[in-house]
VORO-242613 format. One line per 3 residues: number of its first residue (from 1); their letters; for each residue x, y, z of C-alpha. Coordinates in Angstrom, 2 decimals, always signed. Example, Ala and Ser with C-alpha at 12.3 -4.5 7.8 and 13.67 -1.06 7.14 Angstrom:
VORO-242613
1	AS	+12.30/-4.50/+7.80 | +13.67/-1.06/+7.14
END
This chain:
VORO-242613
1	MPA	+159.44/+158.85/+116.80 | +159.95/+161.79/+119.28 | +159.81/+165.28/+117.75
4	LLA	+161.48/+168.47/+119.05 | +159.58/+171.78/+118.60 | +160.46/+175.37/+119.56
7	TLL	+159.85/+178.97/+118.47 | +162.66/+181.49/+118.75 | +161.89/+185.23/+118.54
10	GPH	+163.97/+188.14/+117.42 | +167.52/+188.30/+116.18 | +168.83/+186.89/+119.51
13	HVV	+166.58/+183.82/+119.21 | +164.70/+184.27/+122.44 | +162.76/+181.17/+123.44
16	GFI	+159.07/+181.80/+122.94 | +157.98/+178.19/+123.11 | +159.72/+174.80/+123.61
19	NNN	+158.04/+171.40/+123.95 | +158.91/+168.89/+126.63 | +160.92/+166.57/+124.32
22	FNR	+163.15/+169.45/+123.27 | +163.50/+170.70/+126.86 | +164.41/+167.21/+128.17
25	FLG	+166.98/+166.80/+125.41 | +168.66/+170.09/+126.50 | +168.68/+169.10/+130.16
28	GQV	+165.17/+170.24/+131.24 | +166.25/+173.73/+132.45 | +165.17/+175.86/+129.46
31	RPG	+162.61/+178.68/+130.22 | +160.78/+181.02/+127.82 | +162.56/+184.37/+127.56
34	QTA	+166.05/+182.81/+127.49 | +168.19/+183.32/+124.45 | +169.20/+180.24/+122.49
37	QAA	+172.79/+180.96/+123.45 | +171.93/+180.83/+127.14 | +169.45/+177.95/+126.86
40	APV	+171.61/+175.61/+124.70 | +175.31/+176.53/+124.89 | +176.19/+172.93/+123.84
43	LAQ	+174.49/+173.56/+120.47 | +176.30/+176.87/+120.10 | +179.64/+175.13/+120.66
46	QGL	+178.88/+172.79/+117.74 | +178.01/+175.76/+115.40 | +174.34/+174.83/+115.16
49	LDI	+173.12/+178.32/+116.19 | +174.85/+179.71/+113.12 | +172.09/+178.04/+111.10
52	LDE	+169.50/+180.12/+113.04 | +171.39/+183.32/+112.30 | +171.46/+182.49/+108.58
55	VYR	+167.70/+181.72/+108.47 | +166.84/+184.93/+110.31 | +169.08/+187.02/+108.05
58	SEQ	+168.03/+185.43/+104.75 | +164.44/+184.70/+105.74 | +164.92/+181.40/+103.91
61	PAS	+164.17/+178.02/+105.49 | +167.02/+175.59/+106.26 | +166.97/+171.84/+106.79
64	GHE	+169.36/+169.08/+107.80 | +169.49/+165.31/+107.32 | +170.86/+163.09/+110.05
67	QLV	+172.60/+166.00/+111.71 | +175.04/+164.85/+114.38 | +174.62/+166.35/+117.82
70	LLP	+176.99/+165.57/+120.67 | +175.84/+165.75/+124.26 | +178.28/+165.38/+127.13
73	AHS	+177.76/+162.30/+129.29 | +176.65/+162.87/+132.88 | +179.27/+160.43/+134.25
76	GGP	+182.20/+162.09/+132.53 | +182.49/+159.43/+129.82 | +182.61/+160.01/+126.09
79	AQE	+180.01/+162.31/+124.53 | +176.79/+160.70/+123.37 | +175.92/+160.83/+119.70
82	YYF	+172.44/+161.79/+118.47 | +171.18/+162.25/+114.95 | +168.29/+164.51/+113.82
85	DFV	+166.41/+165.41/+110.70 | +165.41/+169.10/+111.18 | +163.74/+172.10/+109.53
88	CRP	+164.12/+175.79/+110.50 | +161.46/+178.05/+109.00 | +161.19/+181.88/+109.37
91	LHD	+158.09/+183.28/+111.11 | +156.52/+186.54/+109.67 | +153.99/+188.96/+111.13
94	DHH	+150.99/+190.38/+109.30 | +153.22/+192.90/+107.58 | +155.51/+190.18/+106.28
97	QIQ	+158.24/+191.21/+108.62 | +160.30/+188.43/+110.12 | +159.76/+188.08/+113.82
100	GIL	+161.26/+184.64/+114.63 | +162.05/+181.05/+113.62 | +160.15/+177.78/+113.98
103	VFA	+162.45/+174.85/+114.76 | +161.17/+171.33/+114.14 | +163.46/+168.24/+114.54
106	VDV	+162.95/+164.48/+114.58 | +165.32/+162.13/+116.44 | +166.64/+159.55/+113.89
109	TDR	+169.48/+158.21/+116.06 | +168.19/+154.63/+116.03 | +167.85/+154.65/+112.27
112	VRA	+171.39/+155.96/+111.78 | +172.87/+153.53/+114.27 | +171.02/+150.64/+112.59
115	RHR	+172.38/+151.68/+109.23 | +175.85/+152.00/+110.70 | +175.58/+148.50/+112.15
118	ISD	+174.44/+147.18/+108.78 | +177.34/+148.96/+107.14 | +179.78/+147.53/+109.70
121	LDA	+178.31/+144.07/+109.16 | +178.65/+144.50/+105.41 | +182.26/+145.57/+105.86
124	ELH	+182.94/+142.61/+108.17 | +181.27/+140.24/+105.76 | +183.35/+141.67/+102.95
127	RQD	+186.48/+141.27/+105.08 | +185.53/+137.69/+105.96 | +184.80/+136.96/+102.31
130	ELL	+188.18/+138.35/+101.38 | +189.92/+136.33/+104.09 | +188.07/+133.21/+102.94
133	RQM	+189.04/+133.87/+99.35 | +192.67/+134.43/+100.31 | +192.65/+131.28/+102.42
136	LES	+191.11/+129.16/+99.66 | +193.53/+130.52/+97.12 | +196.46/+129.91/+99.47
139	LPQ	+195.60/+126.28/+100.24 | +197.58/+123.57/+98.47 | +194.24/+121.92/+97.67
142	MTS	+191.95/+122.80/+94.80 | +188.51/+124.08/+95.85 | +185.39/+124.26/+93.75
145	IIG	+181.64/+124.89/+93.77 | +179.50/+122.46/+91.83 | +175.92/+123.07/+90.77
148	PQG	+173.10/+120.60/+91.48 | +173.47/+119.13/+87.99 | +177.22/+118.60/+88.33
151	NME	+178.41/+121.65/+86.39 | +181.29/+123.59/+87.97 | +180.36/+127.14/+89.01
154	YAS	+183.60/+128.15/+90.70 | +187.17/+126.85/+90.83 | +190.09/+128.21/+92.82
157	PQW	+193.20/+129.42/+90.98 | +194.94/+126.17/+91.96 | +192.52/+124.29/+89.70
160	FTY	+193.44/+126.33/+86.65 | +197.14/+126.18/+87.51 | +197.05/+122.37/+87.77
163	TGQ	+194.73/+121.57/+84.84 | +195.73/+124.40/+82.49 | +192.03/+125.12/+81.86
166	TLD	+190.52/+128.60/+81.46 | +187.30/+130.24/+82.65 | +185.71/+129.29/+79.35
169	DLP	+186.18/+125.63/+80.31 | +184.58/+126.08/+83.73 | +181.09/+124.53/+83.17
172	QAW	+182.57/+121.20/+81.97 | +185.92/+121.55/+83.73 | +185.33/+118.58/+86.01
175	QSA	+184.25/+116.21/+83.28 | +187.23/+117.24/+81.13 | +189.84/+116.62/+83.83
178	IHP	+188.73/+113.30/+85.34 | +190.31/+110.06/+84.12 | +188.01/+108.13/+81.76
181	ADV	+188.26/+105.05/+83.96 | +186.94/+107.04/+86.95 | +184.01/+108.75/+85.21
184	ASS	+181.44/+106.02/+85.83 | +182.22/+105.54/+89.53 | +182.35/+109.31/+90.10
187	STL	+178.95/+109.83/+88.44 | +177.43/+106.99/+90.45 | +178.70/+108.41/+93.73
190	FEQ	+177.41/+111.88/+92.84 | +173.95/+110.53/+92.05 | +173.88/+108.54/+95.30
193	AQA	+174.92/+111.62/+97.25 | +172.17/+113.65/+95.58 | +169.65/+111.03/+96.62
196	TRQ	+170.91/+110.61/+100.20 | +171.68/+114.36/+100.63 | +174.99/+113.46/+102.25
199	GYS	+178.57/+114.33/+101.50 | +181.06/+111.81/+100.13 | +184.73/+111.33/+99.28
202	QEI	+186.45/+109.47/+96.48 | +189.97/+108.86/+95.21 | +190.13/+109.80/+91.53
205	RLR	+192.71/+110.66/+88.89 | +192.82/+114.18/+87.46 | +194.76/+115.22/+84.39
208	SRH	+197.42/+117.88/+84.77 | +198.28/+120.56/+82.24 | +201.10/+118.27/+81.06
211	GQY	+198.71/+115.42/+80.26 | +199.69/+113.29/+83.24 | +197.11/+111.90/+85.65
214	RWH	+197.68/+112.16/+89.38 | +195.63/+110.68/+92.19 | +193.49/+113.12/+94.23
217	LNR	+191.20/+112.72/+97.21 | +187.98/+114.53/+96.31 | +185.56/+115.47/+99.11
220	MVP	+182.09/+116.95/+98.40 | +179.72/+118.56/+100.94 | +176.15/+119.69/+100.06
223	AFN	+174.72/+123.16/+100.78 | +170.95/+123.62/+101.24 | +168.68/+126.57/+100.47
226	NEG	+165.85/+127.83/+102.68 | +163.51/+125.22/+101.29 | +165.89/+122.44/+102.28
229	HIH	+166.92/+121.60/+98.73 | +170.52/+121.13/+97.61 | +171.46/+124.17/+95.58
232	RWY	+175.24/+123.59/+95.31 | +178.12/+121.35/+96.36 | +181.37/+122.51/+97.92
235	GIS	+184.38/+120.43/+96.93 | +188.04/+120.17/+97.79 | +190.59/+118.04/+95.95
238	TDI	+193.89/+117.05/+97.60 | +196.84/+115.64/+95.68 | +197.57/+112.20/+97.20
241	HEQ	+199.57/+110.75/+94.33 | +202.72/+110.03/+96.35 | +200.66/+108.70/+99.26
244	RLL	+198.71/+106.48/+96.86 | +201.88/+105.09/+95.32 | +203.33/+104.56/+98.78
247	AEE	+200.13/+102.84/+99.90 | +200.28/+100.56/+96.88 | +203.92/+99.80/+97.62
250	LRR	+203.05/+99.09/+101.24 | +200.22/+96.86/+100.10 | +202.57/+94.94/+97.85
253	SEE	+205.10/+94.72/+100.66 | +202.37/+93.50/+102.99 | +201.33/+90.88/+100.45
256	QFR	+204.96/+89.80/+100.02 | +205.42/+89.69/+103.80 | +202.30/+87.58/+104.24
259	FLA	+203.33/+85.31/+101.36 | +206.77/+84.91/+102.91 | +205.27/+84.45/+106.37
262	ETI	+202.92/+81.77/+105.09 | +205.64/+79.87/+103.27 | +208.23/+79.86/+106.07
265	PAI	+208.22/+76.55/+107.96 | +207.97/+78.41/+111.25 | +205.41/+80.44/+113.18
268	VWT	+205.61/+84.12/+112.18 | +203.92/+86.75/+114.32 | +203.71/+90.49/+114.85
271	ARP	+202.80/+92.45/+117.96 | +201.92/+96.00/+118.89 | +204.48/+98.06/+120.85
274	DGQ	+202.86/+96.90/+124.11 | +203.32/+93.24/+123.14 | +199.74/+92.47/+122.14
277	IEY	+199.87/+89.85/+119.36 | +198.08/+91.12/+116.26 | +199.08/+88.63/+113.57
280	LNS	+199.90/+84.90/+113.41 | +200.56/+82.96/+110.25 | +198.84/+79.67/+109.44
283	RWP	+201.68/+77.66/+110.98 | +200.29/+78.49/+114.44 | +197.27/+76.19/+114.23
286	DFT	+199.41/+73.63/+112.38 | +201.75/+73.39/+115.38 | +199.38/+74.05/+118.30
289	GVP	+195.95/+73.02/+117.03 | +194.52/+76.36/+118.25 | +192.78/+78.69/+115.74
292	VEK	+194.52/+82.00/+115.09 | +191.40/+84.02/+116.01 | +191.14/+82.37/+119.41
295	TLQ	+194.80/+83.01/+120.21 | +194.55/+86.66/+119.17 | +191.62/+87.07/+121.57
298	EGW	+192.77/+84.94/+124.52 | +196.58/+84.98/+124.21 | +199.07/+82.11/+124.20
301	ATL	+200.11/+81.85/+127.85 | +197.88/+78.83/+128.50 | +199.88/+76.80/+125.97
304	IHH	+203.25/+77.28/+127.71 | +204.51/+74.40/+129.81 | +203.91/+75.06/+133.51
307	EEV	+207.64/+74.81/+134.25 | +208.44/+77.70/+131.87 | +205.29/+79.85/+131.92
310	EDS	+206.40/+82.30/+134.63 | +209.91/+82.79/+133.28 | +208.72/+82.98/+129.66
313	LAQ	+206.11/+85.65/+130.35 | +208.64/+87.61/+132.41 | +211.18/+87.53/+129.57
316	YQY	+208.52/+88.51/+127.05 | +207.31/+91.46/+129.10 | +210.87/+92.58/+129.77
319	SMQ	+211.62/+92.74/+126.04 | +208.37/+94.58/+125.30 | +209.08/+97.16/+128.02
322	TGE	+212.79/+97.69/+127.35 | +212.84/+97.21/+123.58 | +215.57/+94.58/+123.79
325	NLN	+215.46/+91.73/+121.28 | +213.54/+88.68/+122.46 | +215.38/+85.36/+122.49
328	MES	+213.93/+82.59/+124.64 | +212.97/+78.93/+124.58 | +209.84/+77.27/+125.93
331	RLL	+207.60/+74.30/+125.38 | +204.19/+74.80/+123.78 | +201.24/+72.43/+123.93
334	DVR	+199.67/+70.78/+120.90 | +196.07/+70.57/+122.11 | +195.30/+67.79/+119.62
337	TGR	+197.85/+65.35/+121.04 | +198.40/+66.76/+124.53 | +202.15/+66.74/+123.90
340	YRW	+204.61/+69.58/+124.38 | +207.34/+70.52/+121.91 | +210.27/+72.89/+122.33
343	YLH	+210.22/+76.21/+120.46 | +212.66/+79.08/+120.06 | +210.96/+82.50/+120.26
346	RAQ	+212.76/+85.44/+118.69 | +211.53/+88.99/+118.06 | +212.94/+92.34/+117.03
349	ALR	+211.33/+95.79/+117.16 | +210.69/+97.97/+114.11 | +211.50/+101.55/+115.11
352	TPD	+211.03/+105.06/+113.76 | +214.05/+107.36/+113.24 | +213.49/+108.74/+116.76
355	NTI	+213.74/+105.17/+118.15 | +210.03/+104.80/+118.87 | +208.83/+101.20/+118.57
358	VRW	+206.21/+100.80/+115.84 | +205.76/+97.04/+115.79 | +207.39/+93.80/+116.86
361	FGT	+208.24/+91.10/+114.30 | +208.85/+87.63/+115.68 | +209.26/+83.97/+114.85
364	TTD	+208.55/+80.84/+116.85 | +210.59/+77.94/+115.51 | +210.15/+74.28/+116.35
367	IDD	+213.48/+73.11/+117.84 | +212.15/+70.00/+119.53 | +214.18/+67.64/+117.31
370	YKR	+217.27/+69.76/+117.90 | +216.68/+69.72/+121.67 | +216.31/+65.94/+121.61
373	VQQ	+219.49/+65.57/+119.56 | +221.21/+67.98/+121.92 | +220.02/+65.96/+124.89
376	RLE	+221.28/+62.74/+123.31 | +224.60/+64.43/+122.53 | +224.90/+65.65/+126.09
379	ERN	+224.15/+62.15/+127.32 | +226.66/+60.71/+124.85 | +229.27/+63.31/+125.83
382	AEL	+228.70/+62.51/+129.46 | +229.07/+58.83/+128.67 | +232.24/+59.49/+126.68
385	TRT	+233.58/+61.62/+129.51 | +232.99/+58.78/+131.94 | +234.58/+56.34/+129.49
388	NQD	+237.62/+58.56/+129.05 | +237.89/+58.97/+132.79 | +237.68/+55.20/+133.20
391	LDY	+240.25/+54.75/+130.41 | +242.57/+57.32/+131.95 | +242.20/+55.63/+135.29
394	FVY	+242.85/+52.24/+133.70 | +245.94/+53.47/+131.85 | +247.24/+55.21/+134.93
397	TAS	+246.58/+52.16/+137.09 | +248.02/+49.77/+134.55 | +251.16/+51.82/+134.05
400	HDL	+251.57/+52.36/+137.80 | +250.82/+48.75/+138.74 | +253.00/+47.35/+135.93
403	KQP	+255.99/+49.51/+136.72 | +256.69/+47.87/+140.07 | +256.76/+44.22/+138.92
406	INN	+258.69/+45.21/+135.79 | +261.20/+47.07/+137.94 | +261.43/+44.00/+140.17
409	MAG	+261.89/+41.77/+137.13 | +264.60/+44.08/+135.77 | +266.40/+44.06/+139.12
412	IFQ	+266.27/+40.29/+139.39 | +267.48/+39.89/+135.82 | +270.38/+42.28/+136.34
415	ELV	+271.38/+40.45/+139.50 | +271.11/+37.11/+137.68 | +273.29/+38.36/+134.85
418	RTA	+275.82/+39.72/+137.34 | +276.12/+36.60/+139.52 | +275.19/+33.63/+137.33
421	SFH	+277.35/+31.80/+134.82 | +275.94/+30.85/+131.44 | +277.70/+28.06/+129.50
424	DPD	+275.15/+27.89/+126.72 | +276.59/+29.63/+123.62 | +273.16/+31.21/+122.90
427	AAK	+272.90/+32.72/+126.41 | +274.25/+36.12/+125.38 | +271.72/+36.31/+122.57
430	LVS	+268.87/+35.42/+124.92 | +270.00/+38.06/+127.44 | +270.00/+40.69/+124.68
433	MFE	+266.51/+39.69/+123.55 | +265.25/+39.88/+127.13 | +266.73/+43.34/+127.61
436	KAL	+265.14/+44.47/+124.32 | +261.73/+43.19/+125.40 | +262.15/+44.89/+128.74
439	HQI	+262.87/+48.23/+127.05 | +259.80/+47.79/+124.85 | +257.62/+47.27/+127.92
442	YGT	+259.07/+50.41/+129.49 | +258.41/+52.37/+126.26 | +254.81/+51.20/+126.04
445	IHD	+254.10/+52.13/+129.65 | +255.72/+55.55/+129.04 | +253.64/+56.17/+125.90
448	LSE	+250.41/+55.25/+127.68 | +251.26/+57.65/+130.50 | +252.07/+60.41/+128.00
451	LVQ	+248.71/+59.86/+126.25 | +246.88/+60.40/+129.52 | +248.98/+63.48/+130.20
454	VQK	+248.17/+64.95/+126.78 | +244.43/+64.62/+127.41 | +244.73/+66.33/+130.78
457	LRH	+246.83/+69.17/+129.44 | +244.30/+69.96/+126.67 | +241.52/+70.54/+129.19
460	EVP	+243.50/+71.95/+132.11 | +246.12/+74.21/+130.50 | +244.92/+77.34/+128.62
463	LEL	+245.94/+78.18/+125.07 | +248.86/+80.56/+124.53 | +250.62/+82.01/+121.53
466	VDL	+253.63/+79.71/+121.17 | +256.64/+81.07/+119.30 | +257.59/+78.28/+116.88
469	SSL	+261.27/+79.18/+116.55 | +261.98/+79.06/+120.27 | +259.92/+75.88/+120.76
472	TQE	+261.72/+74.15/+117.89 | +265.09/+75.01/+119.46 | +263.95/+73.45/+122.75
475	VLI	+262.97/+70.23/+120.96 | +266.23/+70.12/+119.00 | +268.20/+70.40/+122.23
478	SIA	+266.29/+67.43/+123.64 | +267.28/+65.28/+120.60 | +270.79/+66.66/+120.22
481	EPL	+272.45/+63.25/+120.54 | +270.76/+61.55/+117.53 | +271.08/+64.80/+115.54
484	ELL	+274.81/+64.83/+116.09 | +275.16/+61.10/+115.53 | +273.37/+61.26/+112.16
487	QAE	+274.77/+64.73/+111.30 | +271.19/+65.69/+110.42 | +270.38/+69.14/+108.97
490	VTT	+267.25/+70.86/+110.35 | +266.04/+74.12/+108.73 | +262.99/+76.30/+109.56
493	DFS	+260.89/+79.02/+107.95 | +258.09/+80.30/+110.15 | +257.73/+83.72/+108.47
496	AVP	+254.16/+83.05/+107.29 | +252.90/+82.16/+110.79 | +255.55/+82.88/+113.45
499	ALP	+253.39/+81.77/+116.38 | +250.45/+79.45/+116.94 | +247.78/+79.38/+119.69
502	FVR	+248.30/+76.01/+121.38 | +248.84/+74.22/+124.64 | +252.61/+74.56/+124.75
505	PNL	+253.51/+71.08/+126.14 | +251.21/+69.44/+123.56 | +252.78/+71.32/+120.61
508	QSV	+256.20/+70.41/+122.00 | +255.16/+66.73/+122.01 | +253.96/+67.03/+118.37
511	LYN	+257.28/+68.47/+117.17 | +259.28/+66.00/+119.27 | +257.50/+62.97/+117.81
514	LLS	+257.65/+64.16/+114.20 | +261.34/+65.14/+114.42 | +262.22/+61.92/+116.26
517	NAL	+260.47/+59.87/+113.57 | +262.28/+61.80/+110.83 | +265.62/+60.86/+112.43
520	KYA	+264.58/+57.32/+113.37 | +263.44/+56.51/+109.84 | +266.18/+58.40/+107.99
523	SPN	+267.60/+56.89/+104.82 | +271.02/+55.30/+105.38 | +272.07/+56.44/+101.90
526	RRP	+272.01/+60.18/+102.48 | +272.39/+62.84/+105.11 | +269.06/+63.40/+106.91
529	QVH	+267.41/+66.72/+106.09 | +264.33/+68.01/+107.89 | +262.54/+71.28/+107.06
532	LST	+259.87/+72.88/+109.32 | +257.76/+75.72/+107.92 | +254.36/+77.42/+108.10
535	LLE	+251.99/+78.84/+105.53 | +248.45/+80.24/+105.28 | +245.88/+78.54/+103.08
538	EGQ	+242.73/+80.73/+102.80 | +243.43/+82.14/+106.24 | +244.09/+78.73/+107.83
541	PVL	+247.55/+78.19/+109.38 | +249.40/+75.05/+108.26 | +252.53/+73.59/+109.94
544	LVQ	+254.70/+71.47/+107.61 | +257.34/+68.92/+108.61 | +259.27/+67.57/+105.60
547	DNG	+262.04/+64.93/+105.60 | +264.07/+62.99/+103.03 | +263.79/+59.68/+104.86
550	LGI	+262.62/+56.21/+103.91 | +259.06/+57.25/+103.15 | +255.82/+55.31/+103.76
553	DLA	+253.82/+53.11/+101.41 | +250.54/+55.08/+101.62 | +248.77/+52.79/+99.19
556	RYG	+249.33/+49.97/+101.65 | +249.34/+51.67/+105.03 | +247.52/+54.99/+104.44
559	SEM	+244.29/+53.93/+106.22 | +246.31/+52.69/+109.23 | +248.53/+55.75/+109.49
562	FQM	+247.34/+57.00/+112.87 | +246.25/+53.78/+114.55 | +247.57/+52.95/+118.00
565	FRR	+250.62/+50.59/+118.11 | +250.86/+50.58/+114.29 | +254.41/+50.54/+112.87
568	FHD	+255.58/+50.65/+109.24 | +259.33/+49.87/+109.60 | +260.77/+47.11/+111.80
571	HVP	+264.51/+47.78/+111.54 | +264.42/+50.20/+114.50 | +262.66/+49.81/+117.85
574	GSG	+259.41/+51.66/+118.55 | +255.97/+51.39/+120.17 | +253.76/+52.65/+117.34
577	MGL	+252.29/+55.38/+119.57 | +254.00/+58.46/+118.14 | +251.78/+59.25/+115.15
580	YLV	+248.68/+58.21/+117.09 | +249.59/+60.69/+119.81 | +250.32/+63.47/+117.28
583	NRI	+246.94/+62.94/+115.58 | +245.07/+62.94/+118.90 | +246.70/+66.22/+119.91
586	IQS	+245.95/+67.98/+116.59 | +242.33/+66.75/+116.53 | +241.76/+67.84/+120.14
589	HGG	+242.75/+71.37/+119.05 | +240.26/+71.34/+116.15 | +242.78/+70.54/+113.41
592	RIS	+243.61/+67.71/+111.01 | +246.66/+66.08/+109.42 | +247.39/+65.15/+105.82
595	VES	+250.39/+63.06/+104.69 | +252.31/+63.02/+101.42 | +255.03/+60.36/+101.03
598	RIG	+257.12/+58.60/+98.42 | +259.05/+55.44/+99.23 | +262.77/+56.17/+99.21
601	EGT	+262.26/+59.97/+98.86 | +260.70/+61.20/+102.08 | +257.52/+62.25/+103.82
604	TFR	+255.65/+65.55/+104.37 | +253.20/+66.03/+107.24 | +250.74/+68.94/+106.90
607	LYL	+249.12/+69.97/+110.17 | +246.01/+72.10/+109.48 | +245.06/+74.20/+112.50
610	PLL	+241.89/+76.25/+113.24 | +241.32/+79.63/+111.56 | +242.69/+82.59/+113.49
613	DEA	+240.88/+85.77/+114.49 | +242.36/+89.28/+114.42 | +244.05/+88.68/+117.78
616	GMP	+245.78/+85.57/+116.41 | +243.61/+83.18/+118.44 | +241.43/+80.39/+117.01
619	RQN	+237.89/+81.33/+116.04 | +234.95/+79.79/+117.82 | +233.95/+76.48/+116.30
622	LDF	+230.33/+75.62/+117.03 | +229.05/+72.08/+116.75 | +225.63/+73.26/+115.58
625	KLV	+224.54/+76.34/+113.72 | +220.81/+76.92/+113.40 | +219.41/+79.59/+111.09
628	FF	+216.02/+81.04/+112.03 | +213.96/+83.51/+110.04
END
């Protein structure tokens, strides 16, 4: 440790001697004979020379401990700090008169700076300890320090707030709070961790101050001493009660989903947001013969029929990329039989509140039987269409080809009647019978032509909302002559359903036939009365035509009511096509007819038409409705 030594003489402290260390400290320019003021003005500025004056005056020694001395820096920076332990002793001559002062100083700068650094480190450590304490006490978790034997040495305030324990309970605080059912497993884990010298975590139940147990995730980490032995454990306990209950609920939901998925008679699957299949129920191998594990690893594309594989994969990828619901059909191979069956694939995405896809849930349903039935129905419909076309052509041809010879026959007969003389008394009767038969042939040909026309109108003319009042008036005008002849009374009430969606000419034909029949088969004993009305039965429109005519014996003729050429009264002419035509028209529009009749009292026809939507048009009526999970 460098020492500074100098002797100063007289009251002005003239330098008598100065060693090299002292001289270098003062800049190296000090010479004997200089006063202390001239040799070390920097010390004078800091008041250090006043100590010399006091020693010289009092002739008493003076000392200093870790005296700060500031020297200006050569580069103009901040002053440099030095610390010295020093002693100033008076020097006496032989007569005990003071003649000067001996100055001895030791540079202790390194020691002071080292102590300052230690002090700063202690302060920083204290600050860090305080920050750590504040952080631990601010966390929502409970922190603790456990001794090697399992006794608690420290617990954060959160522990005491939650458990209601006090510092007196600290040594056995852990054992007192843990649920009895978790004690054994917790002790076992702690012993295993002691043996393996590794941390661990465990979900346990801890009792609150209110006596309720809540689930916590407890994590323990060991701390080692210099000898490498565990001398304490640091623990943190996080309340996971709600998460635990939610996890249990999710587990139950998962079990219910898997139970449902395994009991549904269809293939149920889930996929990641990118479309990667991650779950298939046991129906998959039942239908395809391929193990679930193999399909999850290799995919299902190889099972798709080669005619649909490209389009099916494109549709699948499109849904996975856009998030649109999947709805496609394809054939899948059963590797056990080598046969393909049709399946309907449907999937919908499960999304978060921000519309992010979490998972896809899908079903693959065997629709092979349905497709085969559909194919047979299409073939049957095509066959029926051809049959109807052939029938229409036959009826048209028959009516067209028959008209000409009948017209010729009628012309010849009229000419014969006009020019020939008949002397047979029964001739007039025979002529009348022939004319009647001729009119019947004309009526039959007309009815057949009208039947063909009705079929064409149903498929070629669009539906429209037909106002029933105006249409009824048109029909009444067309039958004005028999109405006037019979003095019939026709009343209407269409307030419940003023208009119906129908092919207008077809509905006109329905009303014409029913009104004509009501007049044709009117009772001769009373004035004919016909009432037309509408009503709604559970949202279904019903058109009623009621008369007070002869009535029909339903017990006898009910099953033959709508057969072609069937008649129930012979006292008036007719072809037996009217009711058949009415029934065909109503059925072609998706409706049905019921009849109520009493002999001698009258008949009521109820025409039930399809349900209406909000726009007053018939709802869609599907032939098949499949429900898929």
